[in-house]
Structure formats: structure tokens, C-alpha cells
C-alpha positions as CSV (number, residue, x, y, z in Angstrom):
1,M,-140.0,-41.8,7.3
2,N,-136.2,-42.9,8.3
3,V,-135.1,-40.9,11.8
4,F,-131.4,-42.3,11.3
5,P,-130.1,-39.2,9.9
6,Y,-132.1,-37.3,12.9
7,R,-130.3,-39.3,15.3
8,I,-127.0,-39.1,13.8
9,F,-126.7,-35.5,13.1
10,P,-126.7,-33.9,16.8
11,I,-123.8,-36.5,17.6
12,L,-122.1,-35.9,14.7
13,L,-122.3,-31.8,15.6
14,L,-121.1,-32.8,19.0
15,F,-117.6,-34.6,17.5
16,I,-116.9,-31.7,15.2
17,F,-117.6,-29.2,18.1
18,M,-115.2,-31.4,20.7
19,G,-112.5,-31.9,17.7
20,C,-112.4,-28.2,17.0
21,T,-112.2,-27.1,20.8
22,A,-109.6,-29.9,21.7
23,T,-107.3,-28.4,19.0
24,S,-107.5,-24.9,19.1
25,Q,-105.8,-23.9,22.6
26,S,-104.8,-20.3,22.6
27,I,-101.2,-19.6,23.6
28,T,-101.2,-17.5,27.1
29,K,-97.5,-17.0,27.5
30,I,-94.2,-17.5,25.8
31,T,-90.9,-17.8,27.8
32,Y,-87.7,-17.9,25.9
33,N,-84.2,-18.0,27.8
34,S,-80.9,-18.0,26.0
35,G,-77.7,-18.3,27.8
36,G,-74.2,-19.1,27.3
37,G,-71.3,-18.6,24.6
38,E,-67.9,-17.3,25.0
39,M,-68.9,-14.3,26.9
40,G,-71.7,-15.9,29.2
41,G,-74.7,-13.4,28.6
42,Y,-78.2,-14.5,29.3
43,I,-81.2,-13.1,28.0
44,N,-84.9,-14.2,29.9
45,A,-88.0,-12.9,28.0
46,Q,-91.8,-13.5,29.0
47,L,-94.5,-12.2,26.7
48,T,-98.1,-12.4,27.4
49,K,-100.8,-11.0,25.1
50,D,-100.5,-7.6,27.4
51,S,-96.8,-7.4,28.0
52,I,-93.5,-8.1,27.6
53,I,-90.5,-8.3,30.0
54,V,-87.0,-9.0,28.9
55,G,-84.1,-9.4,31.4
56,I,-80.6,-9.2,30.0
57,T,-77.2,-10.0,31.6
58,K,-74.2,-9.8,29.9
59,P,-70.5,-10.0,31.7
60,Y,-69.1,-6.8,33.3
61,I,-72.5,-5.0,33.3
62,K,-75.4,-4.8,35.5
63,Q,-78.6,-6.9,34.7
64,I,-80.9,-5.0,32.6
65,V,-84.8,-5.5,32.9
66,I,-87.2,-4.1,30.4
67,R,-90.8,-4.1,30.7
68,D,-93.1,-2.5,28.1
69,K,-96.7,-3.4,26.7
70,I,-96.7,-5.7,23.9
71,H,-97.7,-4.6,20.5
72,R,-101.1,-6.5,19.2
73,E,-99.4,-7.3,15.9
74,L,-96.2,-8.9,17.4
75,W,-98.6,-11.3,19.7
76,D,-100.9,-12.1,16.7
77,S,-97.7,-12.7,14.4
78,L,-96.3,-15.1,16.9
79,T,-99.5,-17.2,18.2
80,K,-102.3,-16.8,15.3
81,P,-100.0,-19.2,13.0
82,V,-99.0,-22.1,15.2
83,T,-100.6,-24.7,17.6
84,M,-99.2,-26.7,20.5
85,K,-99.3,-29.8,18.1
86,D,-96.4,-27.7,15.9
87,F,-94.7,-27.4,19.4
88,R,-94.7,-30.9,20.4
89,E,-93.2,-32.0,17.2
90,I,-90.0,-30.3,18.2
91,K,-87.5,-32.6,20.3
92,S,-84.9,-31.2,22.7
93,G,-81.3,-31.3,21.7
94,K,-78.2,-31.5,24.0
95,S,-76.9,-28.7,26.1
96,V,-73.8,-26.9,24.4
97,I,-73.3,-24.6,27.3
98,H,-70.6,-26.6,28.7
99,I,-68.4,-26.0,25.5
100,D,-69.1,-22.2,25.4
101,G,-72.1,-22.7,23.4
102,I,-75.6,-21.0,23.5
103,D,-78.5,-23.0,25.0
104,V,-81.8,-21.6,23.9
105,T,-85.0,-22.9,25.7
106,L,-88.8,-22.1,24.9
107,K,-91.6,-22.7,26.9
108,I,-95.2,-22.3,25.6
109,E,-98.2,-22.2,27.7
110,T,-101.7,-22.4,27.2
111,E,-104.5,-22.7,30.0
112,Q,-104.8,-26.8,29.2
113,E,-100.9,-27.4,29.0
114,T,-97.3,-26.3,28.9
115,Y,-94.7,-27.6,26.5
116,S,-91.1,-26.3,26.6
117,F,-87.8,-27.7,24.8
118,I,-84.2,-26.6,24.9
119,N,-82.0,-26.4,21.9
120,G,-84.9,-27.6,19.6
121,N,-84.3,-29.5,16.6
122,I,-86.2,-27.2,14.3
123,D,-86.3,-28.2,10.6
124,D,-86.8,-25.0,8.4
125,I,-89.2,-26.9,6.1
126,K,-90.6,-29.7,8.2
127,N,-91.5,-27.5,11.1
128,K,-92.0,-24.2,9.1
129,T,-94.3,-22.5,11.2
130,V,-92.2,-23.1,14.2
131,S,-89.2,-21.8,12.5
132,H,-91.2,-18.8,11.4
133,F,-92.6,-18.2,15.1
134,M,-88.5,-18.3,16.5
135,K,-87.5,-15.9,13.8
136,I,-90.2,-13.4,14.6
137,L,-89.5,-14.0,18.4
138,E,-85.8,-13.4,18.1
139,D,-86.0,-10.6,15.6
140,N,-88.0,-8.7,18.1
141,L,-86.2,-9.4,21.0
142,R,-83.1,-8.1,19.2
143,K,-84.8,-5.2,18.2
144,I,-86.0,-4.3,21.9
145,Y,-82.3,-4.7,22.9
146,I,-81.3,-2.6,20.3
147,N,-84.2,0.1,20.8
148,E,-82.8,0.2,24.5
149,R,-79.2,1.0,23.4
150,Y,-77.8,-2.0,25.4
151,E,-76.1,-3.8,22.5
């Protein structure tokens, strides 16, 4: 009787298990900052699976802070389709705030690592999942802002 398959099978299972756990890091926190432009406004948003905190500063008005529970559907739509590998493919661009441009910084955190970029060069085709992530995030931040009647 050949015992070779019986020795290899447990090792193979171990490699499969380790490979799956190494790539399946779940996102624990998302931080989004947008600042600059001609009017010099600033938005800071922190999202976790339980809450969303949005701070908005516009010229000539006081700072507005919105704290709310996050909808499970929003959190899942942001975190389920993307991996840290998707975010690591995005490289930072140059700051444009000094020429009245808007700088956008995104920081993604898991229990194992943190990755961030400023003005990421996100290709809508090559980086489709991150592009979709940014669209969902920015659309929902806009809705929160409008719902609070601060626009």
C-alpha cells in the first residue's frame, strides 16, 4: 500500500488553509479625507462596521460633525468586494492642494495591516473594484451631507 498520498494530504490541507487566511483580511476601518479646492473645504470620514463619523469644514461656517450608525448594506458593499491586494495596487499621486486642487487621502485598516494613499491613480478598468469602492463611498458621503442639509 502506498502511504505517500496519506502523508501529503494533511500538508496540502495546511497550505490551502494558510493561503486562504493570509488573503482574506477583513477591513476594520476606512478613513477618507478630502481637502482643498478653491474654497478650501475639508471632509474627514471614519467608517467602521458599527458607525460612521463625518466631519465637514467649509469656509465661513463652523465645523459640522455627523455621527451615525452605519447601515450594514453600506459596510458590506464597501468591504466585501475588495481586498487589501486591490488597494496595494493603487499608488499615490502628487499633491495638488497648492494649486487650488483637491487632495483625497484614503486609509484602509485590517487587524494585520494598514494601507493608505493620497490622490491615488485609480484606473477604472484595471482597478475596477477600488474604483467602484470609491464611487460608493463618495456617493454615500454626499448623501449624508445632503441629508443633513449642509450643502
